[in-house]
KOLKOL-584844 format. One line per field, with one value per residue (C-alpha): residue number from 1; residue in three letters; x, y, z. Coordinates in Angstrom, 2 decimals. Each point is the difference from the previous one (the first is absolute). Layout:
BEGIN
num <- [NUM / ...]
residuo <- [ALA / ...]
px <- [X / ...]
py <- [Y / ...]
pz <- [Z / ...]
***
This chain:
BEGIN
num <- [1 / 2 / 3 / 4 / 5 / 6 / 7 / 8 / 9 / 10 / 11 / 12 / 13 / 14 / 15 / 16 / 17 / 18 / 19 / 20 / 21 / 22 / 23 / 24 / 25 / 26 / 27 / 28 / 29 / 30 / 31 / 32 / 33 / 34 / 35 / 36 / 37 / 38 / 39 / 40 / 41 / 42 / 43 / 44 / 45 / 46 / 47 / 48 / 49 / 50 / 51 / 52 / 53 / 54 / 55 / 56 / 57 / 58 / 59 / 60 / 61 / 62 / 63 / 64 / 65 / 66 / 67 / 68 / 69 / 70 / 71 / 72 / 73 / 74 / 75 / 76 / 77 / 78 / 79 / 80 / 81 / 82 / 83 / 84 / 85 / 86 / 87 / 88 / 89 / 90 / 91 / 92 / 93 / 94 / 95 / 96 / 97 / 98 / 99 / 100 / 101 / 102 / 103 / 104 / 105 / 106 / 107 / 108 / 109 / 110 / 111 / 112 / 113 / 114 / 115 / 116 / 117 / 118 / 119 / 120 / 121 / 122 / 123 / 124 / 125 / 126 / 127 / 128 / 129 / 130 / 131 / 132 / 133 / 134 / 135 / 136 / 137 / 138 / 139 / 140 / 141 / 142 / 143 / 144 / 145 / 146 / 147 / 148 / 149 / 150 / 151 / 152 / 153 / 154 / 155 / 156 / 157 / 158 / 159 / 160 / 161 / 162 / 163 / 164 / 165 / 166 / 167 / 168 / 169 / 170 / 171 / 172 / 173 / 174]
residuo <- [MET / PHE / PHE / ARG / THR / ALA / ASP / HIS / VAL / LEU / VAL / GLU / LYS / LYS / ARG / GLN / LEU / GLU / LYS / THR / GLY / ARG / SER / LEU / ALA / THR / ALA / ALA / LYS / VAL / SER / GLY / ILE / SER / SER / GLU / ALA / VAL / LEU / ARG / LYS / LEU / ILE / GLU / MET / ASN / VAL / GLN / LEU / ASP / VAL / LEU / ALA / THR / LEU / SER / ILE / ILE / PRO / LEU / ILE / GLU / VAL / ALA / TRP / ALA / ASP / GLY / LYS / VAL / ASP / GLU / ARG / GLU / ARG / ASP / ALA / VAL / LEU / LYS / GLY / ALA / GLU / SER / PHE / GLY / LEU / PHE / LYS / ASP / GLN / ILE / GLY / PHE / SER / LEU / LEU / GLU / GLN / TRP / LEU / GLY / HIS / ARG / PRO / PRO / VAL / GLY / LEU / LEU / GLU / SER / TRP / ILE / TYR / TYR / ILE / ARG / GLY / LEU / CYS / PRO / LEU / LEU / SER / GLY / ALA / GLU / ARG / GLU / MET / LEU / LYS / ALA / ASP / LEU / THR / GLN / ARG / ALA / ARG / ALA / VAL / ALA / GLU / ALA / THR / GLY / GLY / LEU / ILE / GLY / LYS / GLY / SER / LYS / ILE / SER / LEU / ARG / GLU / HIS / ASP / VAL / LEU / ALA / LYS / LEU / GLU / SER / ALA / PHE / GLU / GLY]
px <- [69.71 / 0.12 / 3.66 / 1.00 / -1.49 / 1.59 / 3.39 / -0.32 / -0.75 / 3.00 / 2.34 / -1.18 / 0.53 / 3.52 / 0.77 / -1.28 / 2.13 / 3.11 / -0.74 / -0.44 / 3.26 / 1.87 / -1.68 / 0.98 / 3.62 / 0.18 / -1.72 / 2.34 / 3.03 / -1.09 / -1.33 / 2.27 / -3.07 / 0.56 / -3.45 / -2.01 / -3.23 / 0.78 / 1.04 / -3.20 / -2.05 / 1.86 / -0.46 / -3.71 / -0.24 / 1.71 / 2.88 / 2.37 / 3.65 / 1.38 / -2.06 / 1.41 / 3.55 / -0.51 / -1.76 / 3.17 / 2.46 / -1.56 / 0.86 / 3.63 / 0.27 / -1.70 / 2.32 / 3.06 / -1.00 / -1.04 / 3.21 / -0.20 / 2.51 / 0.72 / 3.54 / 1.75 / -0.77 / -3.70 / -0.02 / 1.56 / -2.53 / -2.90 / 1.32 / 0.60 / -3.54 / -1.39 / 2.04 / -1.21 / -3.46 / 1.16 / 0.10 / 2.90 / 1.03 / -2.20 / -3.19 / -3.00 / 0.79 / 3.80 / 0.33 / -2.33 / 2.16 / 3.15 / -1.69 / -1.09 / 3.48 / 1.50 / -2.67 / -2.28 / -3.47 / -2.92 / -1.43 / -2.99 / 1.25 / 0.07 / -3.44 / -1.33 / 1.55 / -1.56 / -3.38 / 0.29 / 1.01 / -2.84 / -2.43 / 1.46 / 0.14 / -3.76 / -0.10 / 2.60 / -0.37 / 1.95 / 2.63 / 0.33 / 0.37 / 2.74 / 1.88 / -0.13 / 1.14 / 2.91 / 1.07 / 0.00 / 1.39 / 2.79 / 1.68 / -0.51 / 1.64 / 3.01 / 0.47 / -0.22 / 2.61 / 2.41 / 1.53 / 0.24 / 1.42 / 3.40 / 2.79 / -2.48 / -1.72 / -3.49 / -2.93 / 0.69 / -3.42 / -0.20 / -2.95 / -1.31 / 0.26 / -1.73 / -2.84 / -0.41 / 0.01 / -2.67 / -2.13 / 0.39 / -1.07 / -2.90 / -1.48 / -0.97 / -1.84 / -2.16]
py <- [102.79 / 2.62 / 0.87 / -3.65 / -0.65 / 3.16 / -1.00 / -3.47 / 1.49 / 2.36 / -2.79 / -2.15 / 2.88 / 0.53 / -3.72 / 0.11 / 3.06 / -1.66 / -3.16 / 2.00 / 1.86 / -3.27 / -1.43 / 3.05 / -0.20 / -3.72 / 0.34 / 2.83 / -2.02 / -3.13 / 1.65 / 2.99 / 2.12 / 3.36 / 1.51 / -0.26 / 0.47 / -2.98 / -2.11 / 0.86 / -1.03 / -3.31 / -0.69 / 0.85 / -2.51 / -2.62 / -0.53 / -2.45 / 0.91 / -2.82 / 1.30 / 3.50 / -1.35 / -1.95 / 2.98 / 2.04 / -2.70 / -0.97 / 3.23 / -0.26 / -3.64 / 0.47 / 2.84 / -1.97 / -2.98 / 2.11 / -0.83 / -3.71 / -0.04 / 1.84 / 1.32 / 0.95 / 3.72 / -0.70 / -2.44 / 2.63 / 2.60 / -2.37 / -0.75 / 3.71 / 0.76 / -2.70 / 1.30 / 3.55 / -1.11 / -2.14 / -3.46 / -1.80 / -3.64 / -0.69 / 1.43 / -1.07 / -0.32 / -0.06 / -3.71 / 0.51 / 2.92 / -2.12 / -2.82 / 2.36 / 1.53 / -3.45 / -1.45 / 1.82 / 0.42 / -1.86 / 1.13 / 2.23 / 1.63 / 3.46 / -0.50 / -1.10 / 3.10 / 2.23 / -1.66 / 0.58 / 3.64 / 0.64 / -1.44 / 2.12 / 3.33 / 0.66 / -0.24 / 2.77 / 3.71 / 1.50 / 1.38 / -3.32 / -1.84 / 2.40 / -0.34 / -3.80 / 0.10 / 2.31 / -2.12 / -3.28 / 1.17 / 2.13 / -3.07 / -2.00 / 2.80 / -0.06 / -3.70 / 0.74 / 2.73 / -2.25 / -1.35 / 0.98 / 2.88 / 0.08 / 1.79 / 2.33 / 0.85 / -0.77 / -1.26 / -2.34 / -1.57 / -2.71 / -0.24 / -3.08 / 1.74 / 3.03 / -2.27 / -1.50 / 3.47 / 1.12 / -3.03 / 0.75 / 3.60 / -0.90 / -2.23 / 3.14 / 1.51 / -2.92]
pz <- [133.09 / -2.78 / 0.75 / 0.26 / -3.44 / -1.43 / 1.47 / -1.50 / -3.44 / 0.26 / 1.10 / -2.92 / -2.46 / 1.39 / -0.43 / -3.56 / -0.82 / 1.46 / -1.97 / -3.21 / 0.67 / 0.47 / -3.10 / -2.06 / 1.15 / -0.71 / -3.38 / -0.98 / 1.03 / -1.86 / -3.15 / -0.45 / -0.61 / 1.60 / -0.46 / 3.21 / -1.98 / -2.24 / 2.98 / 1.88 / -3.02 / -0.32 / 3.72 / -0.24 / -2.85 / 2.21 / -2.43 / 1.70 / 0.70 / -2.13 / -2.91 / 0.56 / 0.11 / -3.23 / -1.58 / 0.53 / -1.07 / -3.33 / -1.88 / 1.13 / -1.03 / -3.35 / -0.99 / 1.16 / -2.16 / -3.02 / -1.90 / 0.80 / 2.86 / 3.24 / 0.21 / 3.23 / -0.25 / -0.59 / 2.90 / 2.24 / -1.20 / 0.72 / 3.49 / 0.62 / -1.17 / 2.27 / 2.94 / -0.66 / 0.98 / 2.87 / -1.53 / 1.66 / 0.30 / 3.01 / -1.48 / -2.03 / -3.66 / 0.18 / -0.80 / -2.96 / -1.12 / 0.19 / -1.89 / -2.77 / -0.22 / -0.53 / -2.30 / -2.37 / 1.55 / -1.50 / -3.32 / 0.54 / 3.20 / -1.56 / -1.49 / 3.40 / 1.61 / -2.65 / 0.54 / 3.76 / -0.42 / -2.47 / 2.53 / 2.78 / -1.85 / -0.20 / 3.80 / 0.35 / -0.61 / -2.90 / 2.37 / 1.85 / -3.31 / -1.14 / 3.30 / -0.19 / -3.64 / 0.87 / 2.99 / -1.91 / -3.35 / 1.51 / 1.48 / -3.19 / -2.02 / 2.36 / -0.83 / -3.73 / 0.34 / 1.91 / -3.21 / -3.64 / -1.94 / -1.65 / 1.86 / 1.65 / -3.31 / -1.16 / 1.95 / 2.89 / -0.56 / -2.66 / -2.37 / 1.81 / 3.37 / -1.48 / -1.18 / 3.49 / 1.58 / -2.46 / 0.90 / 3.70 / -0.50 / -2.29 / 2.71 / 1.91 / -2.97 / -1.10]
***
C-alpha cells in the first residue's frame, strides 16, 4: 500500500512537471519572454496566454504609431518582432496585431499596459523585472530603429518614439 501511494505521488509529480514544461514552452512562444524565471512566475500567477501575447504586442504597436502612422518598414519590424516570439497568423493575438497595424489602437492602451506592468512588477524579483523589461523593450526599440535618420546620419529614433520608449521603460520602475 505504501509503495502504491508513493508511486501515485511520483507519477502525479511527473505529470505536473511535464505540464509545467509544456506551459513554459507555450508561454515563451506566445509572449516572446525568454526568461524561464519570469515565465514560471507568470504561470504561477495564472496569467492567460492571450494576455501574454497582448502584453508583448502593445510595446511594438505603440512605438510604431508614435509618429501618427505606421510605415512599411515599421510594419515589417513589428511583424518580425512578433514572429521572433512565435506569433504567427494562426496564433492567439495575430488578428489583433493586424487590426492595430491597420488602425490606431484605442486611446489609453499604453496607459493600461503601464498599469498592468506596474501591478506585475512588485510580484517579480529585481532580476525577473529586469529580464522582462529587457525582453519587451528590446523589440520595441527595434521597431523604433526601423525608420528615421537622414542618409544614415543621426538618430533613427524620432523624438516621439523616444518618448514612447521612455514610457515603456518607466513602467518597470514605478
